[in-house]
VOBA-1610 file (N, C-alpha, C; in pm, whole numbers, padded with zeros to 5 digits, always signed):
BEGIN
Met+01757-00848-00268Met+01641-00829-00344Met+01712-00729-00397Asn+01674-00650-00522Asn+01745-00526-00588Asn+01640-00441-00686Leu+01545-00375-00576Leu+01442-00360-00639Leu+01512-00173-00635Glu+01464-00113-00818Glu+01515-00005-00822Glu+01340+00075-00864Thr+01226+00048-00881Thr+01117+00127-00802Thr+01003+00028-00691Phe+00981+00101-00578Phe+00890+00072-00550Phe+00744+00131-00527Glu+00648+00073-00536Glu+00499+00072-00555Glu+00420+00041-00435Tyr+00374+00117-00325Tyr+00256+00085-00206Tyr+00152+00137-00288Arg+00016+00048-00191Arg-00057+00122-00185Arg-00186+00057-00083Gly-00234+00124+00053Gly-00288+00055+00122Gly-00276+00103+00271Val-00331+00062+00394Val-00307+00139+00530Val-00139+00115+00516Ala-00099+00184+00627Ala+00047+00207+00692Ala+00087+00089+00740Val+00169+00007+00726Val+00233-00099+00788Val+00408-00109+00774Pro+00434-00187+00884Pro+00581-00151+00823Pro+00635-00279+00728Ile+00756-00243+00632Ile+00802-00281+00538Ile+00984-00230+00518Asp+01002-00390+00553Asp+01163-00365+00527Asp+01214-00322+00403Leu+01292-00244+00378Leu+01339-00225+00238Leu+01466-00195+00253Ser+01502-00238+00375Ser+01680-00227+00430Ser+01780-00288+00343Lys+01763-00387+00226Lys+01839-00477+00130Lys+01837-00459+00011Ser+01760-00317-00024Ser+01709-00280-00136Ser+01783-00120-00165Ser+01927-00147-00190Ser+02021-00055-00165Ser+02016+00024-00296Glu+01950-00015-00427Glu+01927+00035-00538Glu+01839+00068-00577Leu+01743+00098-00440Leu+01609+00149-00507Leu+01622+00320-00523Glu+01562+00373-00651Glu+01554+00519-00669Glu+01459+00559-00643Cys+01338+00496-00673Cys+01151+00547-00689Cys+01088+00498-00638Ala+01003+00616-00523Ala+00914+00493-00446Ala+00783+00585-00442Asn+00695+00521-00469Asn+00555+00522-00521Asn+00438+00498-00392Ile+00405+00593-00305Ile+00327+00547-00176Ile+00168+00613-00209Trp+00120+00549-00187Trp-00053+00570-00121Trp-00071+00499-00038Tyr-00089+00563+00103Tyr-00128+00501+00190Tyr-00218+00602+00268Tyr-00299+00524+00411Tyr-00350+00624+00512Tyr-00349+00554+00639Gly-00324+00631+00766Gly-00345+00570+00865Gly-00230+00633+00956Asp-00178+00716+00938Asp-00061+00801+01045Asp-00036+00942+01006Thr+00025+00995+01166Thr+00054+01116+01113Thr+00120+01163+01022Leu+00140+01290+01016Leu+00216+01342+00867Leu+00385+01354+00951Glu+00432+01388+01105Glu+00494+01396+01153Glu+00576+01249+01144His+00540+01136+01206His+00542+01011+01190His+00644+00970+01057Thr+00529+00945+00938Thr+00572+00917+00799Thr+00639+00967+00785Ile+00699+01189+00781Ile+00800+01198+00741Ile+00928+01141+00786Thr+00931+01089+00894Thr+00979+01047+00988Thr+01075+00889+00963Val+00998+00814+00924Val+01018+00702+00863Val+01052+00698+00736Leu+00989+00774+00673Leu+01080+00753+00535Leu+01171+00816+00538Ala+01227+00930+00608Ala+01375+00972+00573Ala+01468+00855+00630Asn+01444+00774+00738Asn+01530+00677+00769Asn+01501+00558+00683Val+01383+00515+00646Val+01414+00390+00566Val+01433+00434+00411Leu+01376+00526+00351Leu+01443+00545+00188Leu+01514+00623+00187Ile+01632+00583+00200Ile+01746+00663+00220Ile+01857+00683+00062Asn+01820+00581-00017Asn+01865+00597-00118Asn+01771+00653-00247Val+01634+00684-00202Val+01533+00731-00272Val+01576+00865-00370Gln+01570+00863-00477Gln+01600+01004-00584Gln+01445+01057-00578His+01375+00970-00644His+01233+01014-00669His+01097+00983-00548Leu+01052+01093-00501Leu+00958+00994-00408Leu+00818+01034-00446Thr+00723+01033-00494Thr+00597+01063-00466Thr+00501+00979-00373Leu+00433+01050-00246Leu+00403+01056-00100Leu+00237+01092-00151Asp+00110+01047-00130Asp+00004+01044-00135Asp-00076+00970-00044Thr-00128+01078+00120Thr-00151+00992+00251Thr-00226+01066+00299Ala-00346+01012+00350Ala-00426+01112+00435Ala-00369+01082+00568Cys-00370+01178+00625Cys-00320+01144+00762Cys-00370+01176+00879Glu-00361+01116+00991Glu-00469+01205+01109Glu-00405+01283+01156Pro-00486+01376+01211Pro-00468+01520+01204Pro-00408+01484+01400Pro-00288+01581+01402Pro-00191+01552+01561Pro-00284+01586+01643Lys-00256+01540+01746Lys-00317+01539+01903Lys-00294+01643+01970Val-00401+01721+01994Val-00437+01860+02042Val-00500+01828+02174Arg-00414+01858+02291Arg-00431+01848+02439Arg-00507+01983+02431Ser-00632+01952+02546Ser-00685+02074+02557Ser-00691+02090+02714Tyr-00724+02194+02749Tyr-00694+02242+02905Tyr-00794+02307+02942Thr-00830+02287+03076Thr-00983+02389+03132Thr-00949+02449+03231Ile-00932+02607+03236Ile-00874+02661+03351Ile-01006+02712+03430Leu-00955+02708+03553Leu-01071+02770+03652Leu-01057+02892+03684
//
């Protein structure tokens, strides 16, 4: 598959683009993940992309609370 442009809108789902070596442009609109995970995954998957548009509604990071007695 020789995609030059990839567009996705919807919930966060795994999509294999590893065989798209000519992919240069990605436009992604999605929700349902943390920003940290999103950046990590995109950096590993979209290695040839030169132009990225990312619009996401991310979950807030999980914060642990402690009670001091």
